[in-house]
N, CA, C and O of each residue as an XYZ file, in Angstrom:
304
protein
N      73.745     72.478    122.139
C      73.634     72.737    121.176
C      74.385     72.851    120.154
O      75.492     72.375    120.404
N      74.324     73.166    119.357
C      75.471     73.215    118.233
C      75.589     74.769    118.035
O      74.576     75.265    118.527
N      76.397     75.727    117.523
C      76.073     77.245    116.307
C      75.353     77.034    115.538
O      74.662     77.954    115.101
N      75.259     76.109    115.195
C      74.367     75.846    113.953
C      72.681     76.093    114.217
O      71.878     76.929    113.803
N      72.596     74.976    115.079
C      71.737     74.569    115.606
C      70.799     75.948    116.380
O      69.575     75.892    116.496
N      71.351     76.737    116.697
C      71.616     77.726    117.421
C      70.595     78.724    116.615
O      69.473     79.217    116.734
N      72.031     78.697    115.459
C      71.006     80.421    114.690
C      70.214     79.568    113.495
O      70.486     80.154    112.447
N      69.905     79.162    113.394
C      68.507     77.725    112.470
C      67.433     78.672    113.506
O      66.697     79.641    113.319
N      67.763     77.884    114.582
C      66.423     78.554    116.045
C      66.097     80.086    115.435
O      65.048     80.451    114.904
N      67.227     80.813    115.657
C      66.934     82.275    115.606
C      66.523     82.588    114.701
O      65.513     83.291    114.661
N      67.207     82.148    113.571
C      66.501     81.968    111.681
C      65.019     82.336    111.998
O      64.205     83.227    111.756
N      65.136     80.972    112.778
C      63.295     80.721    112.988
C      61.946     81.645    113.258
O      60.847     81.763    112.716
N      62.738     82.331    114.577
C      62.244     83.682    114.800
C      61.843     85.230    113.969
O      61.007     86.109    114.174
N      62.903     85.013    112.966
C      63.114     86.820    112.208
C      61.892     86.295    111.553
O      61.565     85.173    111.164
N      61.389     87.316    111.553
C      59.874     87.696    109.875
C      60.968     87.575    108.959
O      62.185     87.719    109.073
N      59.953     87.174    107.719
C      60.314     87.218    106.005
C      61.507     88.523    105.441
O      62.431     88.501    104.628
N      61.000     89.462    106.223
C      62.099     90.781    105.942
C      63.394     90.075    106.441
O      64.084     89.504    105.597
N      63.637     90.072    107.266
C      64.998     89.812    108.377
C      65.467     88.338    107.750
O      66.555     87.782    107.898
N      64.554     87.982    107.165
C      65.310     86.762    106.445
C      65.904     87.024    105.648
O      67.089     87.313    105.815
N      65.381     87.030    104.582
C      65.995     87.747    103.272
C      66.954     88.861    103.225
O      67.625     89.292    102.288
N      66.825     89.373    104.944
C      68.403     90.124    104.867
C      69.361     89.586    105.485
O      70.519     89.845    105.157
N      69.129     88.902    106.298
C      70.275     87.618    106.552
C      70.332     86.532    105.370
O      71.247     85.708    105.388
N      69.556     86.516    104.539
C      69.996     85.761    103.005
C      71.415     86.195    102.420
O      72.524     85.669    102.328
N      70.937     87.197    102.132
C      71.580     88.373    101.615
C      73.252     88.797    102.064
O      74.273     89.043    101.421
N      72.893     88.728    103.540
C      74.686     88.699    104.436
C      74.919     87.351    103.598
O      75.497     87.043    102.556
N      74.418     86.922    104.262
C      74.951     84.943    103.797
C      75.959     85.139    102.796
O      77.178     84.978    102.848
N      74.771     85.736    101.353
C      75.495     85.929    100.279
C      76.823     86.989    100.044
O      77.591     87.223     99.111
N      76.684     87.358    101.073
C      78.146     88.844    100.873
C      79.678     87.853    102.007
O      80.841     87.670    101.646
N      78.987     87.409    103.414
C      80.375     86.900    103.740
C      80.716     85.232    102.453
O      81.876     84.820    102.426
N      79.742     84.563    101.636
C      79.806     83.511    101.065
C      81.523     84.605     99.717
O      82.656     84.421     99.271
N      80.571     85.462     99.748
C      81.312     86.351     98.438
C      82.652     86.665     98.723
O      83.610     86.367     98.010
N      82.696     87.352     99.920
C      83.922     88.025    100.462
C      84.831     86.667    100.919
O      85.929     87.210    101.042
N      85.017     85.495    101.189
C      85.261     84.063    101.098
C      86.065     83.706    100.066
O      87.215     83.309    100.254
N      85.689     83.784     99.253
C      85.953     83.273     97.431
C      87.142     84.477     97.050
O      86.793     85.184     96.105
N      87.882     84.662     97.375
C      89.069     85.845     97.132
C      89.408     85.991     95.908
O      90.398     86.713     95.796
N      88.738     85.364     94.342
C      89.052     85.843     93.206
C      87.863     86.359     92.408
O      87.887     86.956     91.332
N      86.661     85.955     93.264
C      85.151     87.118     93.338
C      85.008     88.099     94.026
O      84.283     89.083     93.884
N      85.934     87.738     95.020
C      85.521     89.432     95.783
C      86.482     90.593     95.181
O      86.320     91.812     95.129
N      87.838     89.528     94.625
C      88.908     91.036     93.670
C      88.433     91.495     92.845
O      88.691     92.663     92.557
N      87.492     90.704     92.093
C      86.683     91.177     90.679
C      85.055     92.190     91.454
O      84.248     92.861     90.810
N      85.066     92.013     92.489
C      83.691     92.754     92.616
C      84.068     93.755     93.079
O      83.434     94.808     93.013
N      85.425     93.581     93.764
C      86.033     95.316     94.545
C      86.046     96.088     93.131
O      85.334     97.045     92.828
N      87.335     95.249     92.078
C      87.414     96.276     90.968
C      86.555     96.402     90.107
O      86.989     97.377     89.493
N      85.514     96.072     89.550
C      84.530     96.138     89.783
C      83.535     97.495     90.130
O      82.830     98.104     89.326
N      83.721     97.777     91.659
C      82.939     98.926     92.568
C      83.799     99.946     92.431
O      83.525    101.053     92.894
N      84.871     99.715     91.818
C      86.328    101.318     91.508
C      86.007    101.327     90.740
O      85.104    102.164     90.726
N      86.122    100.863     89.798
C      85.603    101.345     88.553
C      84.246    102.190     88.119
O      84.122    103.222     87.459
N      83.319    101.362     88.735
C      82.292    102.204     88.244
C      81.513    103.502     89.601
O      80.408    104.026     89.738
N      82.757    103.552     90.314
C      82.944    104.748     91.076
C      84.005    105.672     90.330
O      84.703    106.585     90.772
N      83.909    105.202     89.215
C      85.014    106.007     88.474
C      84.287    106.625     87.215
O      84.473    107.678     86.605
N      83.541    105.761     87.075
C      82.714    105.849     86.115
C      81.351    106.914     85.874
O      80.668    107.456     85.005
N      81.549    106.740     87.484
C      80.250    107.723     88.378
C      80.803    109.651     89.038
O      80.527    110.568     89.811
N      81.429    109.326     88.313
C      81.836    110.296     89.176
C      81.755    111.533     88.202
O      81.846    111.309     86.995
N      81.631    112.497     88.537
C      81.361    113.594     87.820
C      81.981    114.106     86.781
O      83.082    114.407     87.244
N      81.972    114.445     85.480
C      83.128    114.801     84.298
C      84.001    115.957     84.810
O      85.196    115.983     84.514
N      83.403    116.981     85.622
C      84.925    117.876     86.185
C      85.991    117.239     87.197
O      86.699    117.987     87.871
N      86.095    115.821     87.293
C      87.107    114.723     87.997
C      87.509    113.974     86.907
O      88.386    113.117     87.007
N      86.898    114.246     85.803
C      87.383    113.276     84.610
C      89.089    112.663     84.932
O      89.302    111.506     85.294
N      90.069    113.592     84.736
C      91.108    113.690     84.443
C      91.930    113.597     85.265
O      93.041    113.161     84.965
N      91.452    114.192     87.241
C      91.783    113.340     87.573
C      92.034    112.026     87.891
O      93.055    111.456     88.276
N      90.801    111.611     87.637
C      90.434    109.960     87.725
C      90.991    108.627     86.757
O      91.161    107.419     86.925
N      91.198    109.833     85.416
C      91.598    109.002     84.489
C      93.455    109.056     85.412
O      93.916    107.958     85.724
N      94.123    110.057     85.671
C      95.266    110.051     85.755
C      95.749    108.628     86.991
O      96.742    107.925     87.180
N      94.923    108.722     87.355
C      94.608    107.993     89.184
C      94.671    106.337     88.783
O      95.384    105.466     89.281
N      93.477    106.211     87.503
C      93.451    104.936     86.906
C      94.098    104.551     86.445
O      94.088    103.322     86.370
N      95.254    105.393     85.721
C      96.300    105.025     85.000
C      97.491    104.793     86.238
O      98.175    103.802     85.981
N      97.751    105.243     87.072
C      98.410    105.522     88.268
C      98.531    103.297     88.283
O      99.160    102.301     87.926
N      97.247    103.892     89.070
C      96.783    102.306     89.278
C      97.112    101.635     88.687
O      97.951    100.843     89.118
N      96.588    101.534     87.160
C      97.167    100.378     86.474
C      98.273     99.757     86.322
O      98.477     98.544     86.365
N      99.289    100.959     86.068
C     101.138    101.188     86.217
C     100.935     99.881     86.959
O     100.901     98.814     86.346
N     100.775     99.973     88.528
C     101.392     99.857     89.589
C     101.215     97.927     89.494
O     101.956     97.035     89.905
N      99.743     97.885     88.680
C      99.412     96.950     89.253
C      97.875     96.667     89.986
O      97.227     95.621     89.942
N      97.613     97.608     90.485
C      96.437     97.590     91.946
C      95.282     97.058     90.802
O      94.908     95.916     91.069
N      94.749     97.539     89.796
C      94.038     96.941     88.350
C      94.324     96.107     86.954
O      95.212     96.424     86.162
N      93.649     95.265     86.824
C      94.297     95.307     85.286
C      93.308     96.006     84.477
O      92.291     96.524     84.939
N      93.588     96.001     83.467
C      92.805     96.254     82.040
C      91.822     95.331     81.046
O      91.370     95.811     80.007
């Protein structure tokens, strides 16, 4: 039996709720192995983290963002 067949057999034994979770994880793996889309997602998540931060952290976050932008870690 191949790994694919063994995995498919295990998948058929799971309840629907867990099958959905496995499906989501497969989507994650596919995304992670597409380097362009993965990089876009991580940049989006970093920008979202900055955007959702407390306003008290605005200036330090802005400075951090500008420094990361200058180093080429993120793009405008």
